[in-house]
C-alpha positions in Angstrom: 129.3 -64.6 -5.7 126.3 -66.3 -7.0 123.0 -66.7 -4.1 120.5 -69.7 -5.1 117.6 -69.5 -1.9 119.6 -69.6 1.4 123.3 -70.5 0.0 125.9 -68.1 -0.9 127.8 -69.3 -3.6 131.4 -68.1 -4.1 134.0 -68.7 -7.1 135.7 -71.4 -5.3 132.5 -73.1 -5.0 130.9 -72.3 -8.6 134.5 -73.2 -10.3 134.9 -76.9 -8.8 131.0 -77.8 -9.2 131.8 -77.4 -12.8 128.8 -77.1 -15.6 126.7 -80.1 -14.8 126.3 -78.5 -11.6 125.2 -75.3 -12.6 122.7 -76.8 -14.5 121.4 -78.6 -12.4 121.4 -75.7 -9.7 119.8 -73.5 -12.4 117.0 -76.1 -12.6 116.3 -76.3 -9.5 116.1 -72.6 -8.8 113.7 -72.3 -11.9 112.0 -75.6 -10.0 111.7 -73.5 -6.6 111.3 -70.2 -8.2 107.9 -71.6 -10.1 106.9 -72.8 -7.4 107.0 -69.2 -5.2 105.5 -67.8 -8.7 102.5 -70.9 -8.2 102.0 -69.4 -4.0 101.9 -65.9 -5.6 99.3 -66.8 -8.7 96.9 -68.8 -6.1 95.8 -65.7 -3.9 95.4 -63.6 -6.9 93.5 -65.7 -9.0 91.0 -66.3 -6.0 90.9 -62.6 -5.7 90.3 -62.5 -9.3 87.5 -64.8 -8.9 85.8 -63.2 -6.2 86.3 -59.6 -8.2 85.0 -61.4 -11.3 81.7 -62.5 -9.2 81.6 -59.1 -8.0 81.3 -57.9 -11.1 78.9 -60.6 -12.0 76.6 -59.8 -9.2 76.9 -56.0 -9.9 75.8 -56.6 -13.2 72.8 -58.6 -12.1 72.0 -55.7 -9.6 72.1 -53.8 -12.2 69.8 -55.9 -14.2 67.5 -55.6 -11.5 68.0 -52.0 -11.1 67.5 -51.4 -14.8 63.9 -54.3 -14.2 62.9 -51.6 -11.0 63.5 -48.5 -12.6 61.5 -49.5 -15.2 58.2 -50.7 -13.1 59.2 -47.6 -11.3 58.5 -45.6 -14.6 55.8 -47.6 -15.5 53.6 -47.1 -12.0 54.3 -43.4 -12.4 52.8 -43.0 -15.9 49.9 -45.1 -14.8 49.6 -43.1 -11.3 50.5 -40.3 -13.6 47.3 -41.4 -16.2 44.9 -41.8 -12.9 45.9 -38.8 -11.3 45.3 -36.9 -14.8 41.9 -38.7 -15.9 40.9 -37.7 -11.7 41.8 -34.3 -12.2 40.3 -34.1 -15.6 36.7 -35.7 -13.8 37.0 -33.5 -10.6 37.7 -30.4 -12.8 34.4 -31.2 -14.9 32.7 -31.8 -11.9 33.4 -28.1 -10.1 32.7 -26.8 -13.8 29.5 -28.2 -13.2 28.8 -27.1 -10.1 30.1 -23.8 -11.2 27.6 -23.3 -14.0 25.0 -24.5 -11.3 25.9 -22.1 -8.7 26.4 -19.4 -11.5 22.7 -20.0 -12.9 21.2 -20.0 -9.5 22.9 -17.1 -8.2 21.2 -15.5 -11.4 17.9 -16.4 -11.0 18.5 -15.3 -7.2 19.9 -12.0 -8.6 17.2 -11.5 -10.9 14.5 -12.3 -8.2 15.8 -9.8 -5.7 16.4 -7.6 -8.3 12.4 -8.4 -8.6 11.9 -7.8 -5.3 13.6 -4.0 -5.4 12.2 -3.4 -8.2 8.9 -3.6 -6.6 9.7 -2.2 -3.2 10.8 0.9 -5.0 7.7 0.9 -6.5 5.9 0.8 -3.0 8.1 3.0 -1.7 7.4 5.8 -4.3 3.8 5.4 -3.8 4.3 5.9 0.0 6.2 8.7 -1.2 3.4 9.8 -3.0 1.2 8.9 0.2 3.5 11.3 2.2 3.3 13.9 -0.4 -0.5 13.9 -0.4 -0.5 13.6 3.1 1.4 16.7 3.9 -0.5 18.2 1.7 -3.9 17.1 4.1 -1.4 18.1 7.2 -1.5 21.9 5.2 -4.9 21.4 4.7 -6.0 20.8 8.1 -4.0 23.3 9.7 -5.5 25.5 7.4 -9.1 23.9 8.3 -7.1 24.6 12.4 -6.1 27.9 12.0 -10.0 29.1 11.4 -12.1 29.5 14.9 -14.8 27.7 12.9 -13.8 25.4 10.9 -12.0 24.0 14.4 -15.0 23.8 15.9 -16.8 22.0 13.2 -14.1 19.7 13.5 -14.0 19.0 17.1 -17.5 18.5 16.5 -17.0 15.5 14.0 -14.4 14.1 16.1 -16.9 14.4 19.1 -20.2 13.1 16.8 -17.9 10.0 15.7 -16.5 9.1 19.0 -20.2 9.1 20.9 -21.7 7.2 17.7 -19.5 4.7 18.2 -19.6 4.2 22.4 -23.3 4.5 22.9 -26.6 3.3 21.4 -27.6 6.2 18.5 -31.3 7.1 20.5 -29.1 7.2 24.0 -27.8 10.6 22.4 -29.0 14.0 20.7 -26.6 16.5 18.6 -26.9 20.1 18.3 -29.5 20.2 21.4 -31.2 22.7 22.5 -31.8 23.7 25.6 -34.7 25.9 27.8 -32.2 29.0 27.9 -31.8 29.1 23.9 -28.1 27.3 24.2 -27.2 24.6 21.4 -25.2 21.9 23.2 -22.8 20.1 20.8 -23.7 16.7 22.0 -26.2 16.2 25.3 -26.8 12.4 26.6 -29.7 11.2 27.9 -28.7 9.6 30.7 -31.7 8.8 33.8 -31.6 10.8 37.0 -29.5 10.9 38.8 -27.6 12.0 37.1 -29.8 13.2 34.5 -29.0 14.6 30.9 -25.5 15.9 30.7 -23.7 18.3 28.0 -20.5 17.5 25.6 -19.1 20.6 24.7 -16.2 20.6 22.2 -13.8 22.9 22.8 -10.4 23.9 21.2 -7.8 26.7 23.0 -5.3 25.9 19.3 -3.8 29.2 19.7 -2.1 29.6 22.6 -1.1 26.1 22.8 0.6 26.9 19.6 2.2 30.0 21.2 3.0 28.4 23.9 4.6 25.6 21.8 6.5 27.9 19.8 7.9 29.8 22.7 11.5 31.0 21.9 12.6 32.7 25.5 10.9 33.0 28.6 8.8 36.1 28.2 7.1 34.8 25.2 6.6 31.5 27.5 5.2 33.2 30.3 2.5 35.2 28.1 1.7 32.1 26.2 1.1 30.1 29.6 -1.3 33.1 30.6 -3.2 33.0 27.7 -3.8 29.2 27.8 -4.9 29.9 31.1 -7.4 33.0 30.1 -8.7 30.5 27.3 -9.5 27.3 29.2 -10.7 29.4 32.5 -13.3 31.1 30.0 -14.3 28.0 28.5 -15.1 26.4 31.7 -17.0 29.4 32.6 -19.2 29.3 30.0 -19.8 25.9 29.6 -20.6 26.2 33.7 -23.0 28.8 33.0 -24.3 27.6 29.4 -25.1 23.8 30.0 -25.7 23.1 33.7 -29.4 24.1 34.3 -30.5 22.6 37.4 -33.7 20.0 37.4 -33.0 19.9 33.2 -29.9 19.0 32.8 -26.9 16.8 35.0 -25.1 19.2 37.5 -21.6 18.8 35.6 -20.7 18.9 32.3 -17.6 17.4 29.9 -15.4 20.1 28.2 -14.2 17.8 24.9 -10.7 18.7 23.8 -10.2 16.9 20.5 -6.5 16.8 21.3 -4.2 14.7 23.2 -1.4 16.5 23.2 -3.7 19.5 24.6 -5.0 17.5 27.5 -1.7 16.1 28.2 -0.4 19.7 28.7 -2.9 21.2 30.6 -2.7 18.2 33.2 1.0 17.8 33.5 2.0 21.9 33.2 -1.8 24.0 34.4 -2.7 20.9 37.0 -5.1 24.7 38.5 -6.9 24.5 36.0 -7.9 21.1 35.9 -9.1 21.4 39.5 -10.9 24.4 38.5 -12.8 22.7 36.1 -13.2 20.4 39.0 -14.4 22.5 41.2 -16.7 24.1 38.7 -18.2 20.6 37.8 -16.8 20.8 34.6 -14.6 17.6 33.5 -12.2 17.6 31.0 -11.6 15.0 28.8 -9.6 14.1 25.0 -10.1 11.4 23.0 -9.2 8.7 24.7 -11.2 9.8 28.4 -13.6 10.5 26.5 -14.3 7.0 25.2 -14.2 5.7 28.4 -16.0 7.7 30.2 -19.1 7.1 27.6 -18.2 3.1 28.3 -19.3 3.8 31.5 -22.4 6.0 30.5 -23.0 3.2 28.2 -23.4 0.9 31.5 -25.1 3.6 33.1 -27.4 3.6 30.1 -28.0 -0.3 30.2 -28.6 -0.4 33.7 -31.4 2.4 34.0 -33.1 0.3 30.8 -33.0 -3.3 32.8 -34.4 -1.1 35.8 -37.1 0.1 33.6 -37.8 -3.1 32.2 -37.7 -5.2 35.4 -41.6 -5.4 35.8 -41.9 -6.7 32.2 -39.2 -9.1 33.2 -41.0 -9.8 36.7 -44.4 -10.6 34.8 -42.5 -12.1 32.0 -41.1 -14.7 34.9 -44.3 -15.0 36.5 -45.6 -16.1 33.2 -42.6 -18.5 32.4 -43.4 -19.7 36.1 -46.9 -20.7 35.1 -46.1 -22.2 31.8 -43.6 -24.6 33.8 -45.8 -25.6 36.6 -49.0 -26.1 34.2 -45.7 -28.3 32.1 -45.4 -30.1 35.3 -49.0 -31.3 35.5 -49.0 -32.0 32.3 -46.1 -34.4 31.9 -47.5 -35.9 35.4 -51.0 -36.5 33.3 -49.1 -38.1 30.7 -46.9 -40.6 33.0 -50.5 -41.6 34.7 -51.6 -42.1 31.0 -48.5 -44.3 30.5 -48.7 -46.2 33.6 -52.6 -47.4 32.7 -51.8 -48.1 29.2 -48.7 -50.2 30.6 -51.1 -52.3 32.9 -53.4 -52.5 30.4 -51.1 -54.1 28.0 -50.2 -56.0 30.6 -53.8 -57.4 31.1 -54.2 -58.1 27.5 -50.5 -59.7 27.5 -51.8 -62.3 30.6 -55.4 -62.8 28.8 -53.8 -63.6 25.4 -51.5 -66.0 27.0 -54.6 -67.8 28.8 -57.1 -68.2 25.4 -53.5 -69.7 23.9 -53.1 -72.2 26.5 -57.2 -73.3 25.9 -56.8 -73.2 22.5 -53.3 -75.8 22.6 -55.6 -77.9 25.5 -58.4 -77.6 22.9 -56.4 -78.7 20.0 -54.7 -81.8 22.3 -58.4 -82.9 23.2 -59.7 -86.7 22.0 -63.1 -86.6 22.1 -63.0 -90.4 21.5 -61.9 -90.8 25.0 -65.5 -89.2 26.7 -66.7 -91.4 28.7 -70.2 -92.4 28.1 -71.9 -92.6 31.2 -70.6 -89.1 31.2 -74.2 -87.1 30.3 -73.2 -83.7 32.4 -72.2 -81.1 29.8 -70.5 -78.3 30.6 -71.8 -75.6 28.8 -69.2 -72.7 27.1 -69.1 -69.7 28.8 -67.1 -66.9 28.7 -63.7 -67.4 29.9 -62.6 -65.6 33.1 -59.7 -63.5 32.4 
């Protein structure tokens, strides 16, 4: 059997049709096959066209991508060149700044080293001064270790304080009293209280023993020595330098050491009270200066009282001069008033004379009446 399209031909149908029918049948079959093939080729052609368009679009995209990549590469190269140029410029600026900073740092370092060298020189000088001062301190200790030199040291310090606080004519140094005792300093105060003596004492041994005591026994012994020395000084001053009718009823004991003075007032107040009872007042360099300033005020007041008569006399003369000056001013004022009046009178007379002269200048002699035979003689004008 032969299948033609939808038809199935068996052997019988094939034999009846013959050869011509077979040819026609084959032709029909070919035409139908060609139509089917054409119908099947249309989608394929359509697909091939779409595929070609896609390939064309892909090529165009590839070309665009290649152009974009070229632009990206060019822009990247330009950006890289700009970046390199900026980096080179920035590196040059940083290098210049670092160079300037290093130069400034070098200058400051050199200046600091110079100052350090100057300070080291100053320290060396200070060290030399300290060494010399240490030698001076040792010399001062040598001086203070001897009673005579220690007394001279106290007298020199007292002289320096008194000379700065009082006038030169208000005190005497190493003044000999009527009992033959020589006072270190005598202040010439008026009565009362009268001249007062300042004696320089320095119980250094007992004070040093008190400061250097290592145990209670040594401390008690040093305190006993200090009490004994100060009491002896108070007694000696009270007996030697407080003379009735010649000096004041008190005297000053000058301690040229603030440390000893502070020690007495801090730990030995009974010695201070004993000095008050004996009318011997203990003073240090600071309190002595304050006391001398008070004495200076007393001296100034006394000298003012001494000069009160002269001042009163001078005030009387000054009053007389002022009164005489007032009288003379009144006379001068009166003279000025009379002169002003005379000047005013002269001005009035001058005005009258000027008016008369103007009238004479304007007078017409031809207008005089001939019958007027009366002639008025010229006389002294009235003022």
